[in-house]
C-alpha positions as CSV (number, residue, x, y, z in Angstrom):
1,X,61.3,-5.7,-227.7
2,X,59.7,-5.8,-231.3
3,X,59.7,-2.8,-233.7
4,X,57.2,-2.2,-236.4
5,X,55.4,0.4,-238.4
6,X,51.5,1.0,-237.7
7,X,49.4,0.4,-240.7
8,X,46.1,1.4,-239.2
9,X,46.0,5.1,-240.3
10,X,48.3,6.8,-243.0
11,X,50.5,8.4,-240.0
12,X,52.7,5.1,-240.0
13,X,53.8,5.5,-236.4
14,X,57.0,3.6,-235.3
15,X,55.8,1.5,-232.9
16,X,57.7,-0.6,-230.1
17,X,56.2,-3.5,-228.4
18,X,57.8,-5.2,-225.3
19,X,56.6,-8.7,-225.2
20,X,58.2,-9.3,-221.4
21,X,55.7,-6.4,-220.4
22,X,52.5,-7.4,-221.0
23,X,52.7,-6.2,-224.8
24,X,53.0,-2.6,-223.9
25,X,53.4,-0.6,-226.9
26,X,55.2,2.9,-227.4
27,X,55.3,5.3,-229.9
28,X,51.7,5.3,-230.9
29,X,49.8,8.5,-231.4
30,X,46.5,7.1,-230.9
31,X,44.8,4.1,-229.0
32,X,44.4,2.5,-232.2
33,X,48.2,1.8,-232.8
34,X,48.5,0.5,-229.2
35,X,45.6,-2.3,-230.3
36,X,47.5,-2.9,-233.3
37,X,50.5,-3.3,-232.2
38,X,49.4,-5.6,-229.4
39,X,47.3,-7.9,-231.8
40,X,50.1,-8.0,-234.3
41,X,52.3,-9.9,-232.1
42,X,49.4,-11.9,-230.5
43,X,47.1,-12.9,-233.0
44,X,47.8,-11.2,-236.6
45,X,44.8,-10.5,-238.7
46,X,44.5,-9.7,-242.4
47,X,41.5,-9.0,-245.0
48,X,41.9,-11.0,-248.1
49,X,41.3,-9.2,-251.6
50,X,41.6,-11.6,-254.5
51,X,39.7,-12.7,-257.6
52,X,37.4,-16.0,-258.8
53,X,36.6,-17.0,-261.9
54,X,33.2,-16.0,-263.6
55,X,31.0,-17.2,-266.5
56,X,28.6,-15.1,-268.6
57,X,30.3,-11.8,-267.9
58,X,32.3,-9.2,-269.9
59,X,35.5,-9.9,-267.7
60,X,37.0,-13.2,-266.7
61,X,37.5,-12.8,-263.1
62,X,35.1,-11.3,-260.4
63,X,36.9,-9.3,-257.4
64,X,36.1,-10.4,-254.0
65,X,37.2,-10.0,-250.6
66,X,36.8,-11.6,-246.8
67,X,33.9,-9.9,-245.0
68,X,36.1,-9.6,-241.9
69,X,39.8,-10.1,-241.1
70,X,41.2,-13.5,-240.6
71,X,44.1,-14.9,-238.9
72,X,47.1,-14.4,-240.9
73,X,48.1,-18.2,-240.7
74,X,44.8,-19.2,-243.0
75,X,45.5,-17.0,-245.9
76,X,46.8,-19.9,-247.8
77,X,43.7,-21.9,-247.1
78,X,41.4,-19.3,-248.2
79,X,43.3,-18.4,-251.3
80,X,43.0,-22.3,-252.2
81,X,39.5,-21.9,-251.6
82,X,39.3,-19.1,-254.1
83,X,41.2,-21.1,-256.6
84,X,38.3,-23.7,-256.9
85,X,35.2,-21.5,-257.1
86,X,33.7,-20.5,-260.4
87,X,30.7,-18.4,-260.1
88,X,28.2,-17.6,-262.7
89,X,26.7,-13.9,-263.7
90,X,24.8,-11.9,-262.7
91,X,26.5,-11.3,-259.3
92,X,25.9,-8.5,-256.9
93,X,28.2,-6.2,-254.9
94,X,28.3,-8.0,-251.2
95,X,27.1,-11.3,-252.5
96,X,28.3,-14.2,-250.4
97,X,30.3,-16.4,-252.7
98,X,31.7,-18.8,-250.1
99,X,30.3,-19.0,-246.7
100,X,32.5,-19.5,-243.7
101,X,35.6,-19.9,-245.7
102,X,38.5,-22.3,-244.1
103,X,36.5,-22.3,-241.0
104,X,37.6,-18.6,-240.3
105,X,33.9,-17.5,-239.3
106,X,34.5,-15.0,-242.6
107,X,32.6,-14.9,-245.5
108,X,34.1,-14.3,-249.3
109,X,32.0,-11.8,-250.9
110,X,31.7,-10.1,-254.1
111,X,33.6,-6.9,-254.6
112,X,31.7,-5.5,-257.9
113,X,28.6,-6.1,-259.6
114,X,29.3,-8.0,-262.6
């Protein structure tokens, strides 16, 4: 039995997930909490937010994020890819910076127009 706190909403339900009973979840106040508890043990996913270097802008770094959540185990590869990128101004919010980063079927997109 694994215990965790749900992060889907601000309520922060204390979940208990039974790995031996088909990942049954207790302690959730909504169906999203049950889904989160199961997924967190089977295949944890995370959004990545970071910055990349930018040339020709007032600031030196451009905020970026993944377009969808990626497997937690791929986060290091994604961050390594971000460290090797330099973009040129102008950039619009939502522009794709890296397509299919680390083979995760997620794109790195700009989170700010610069």
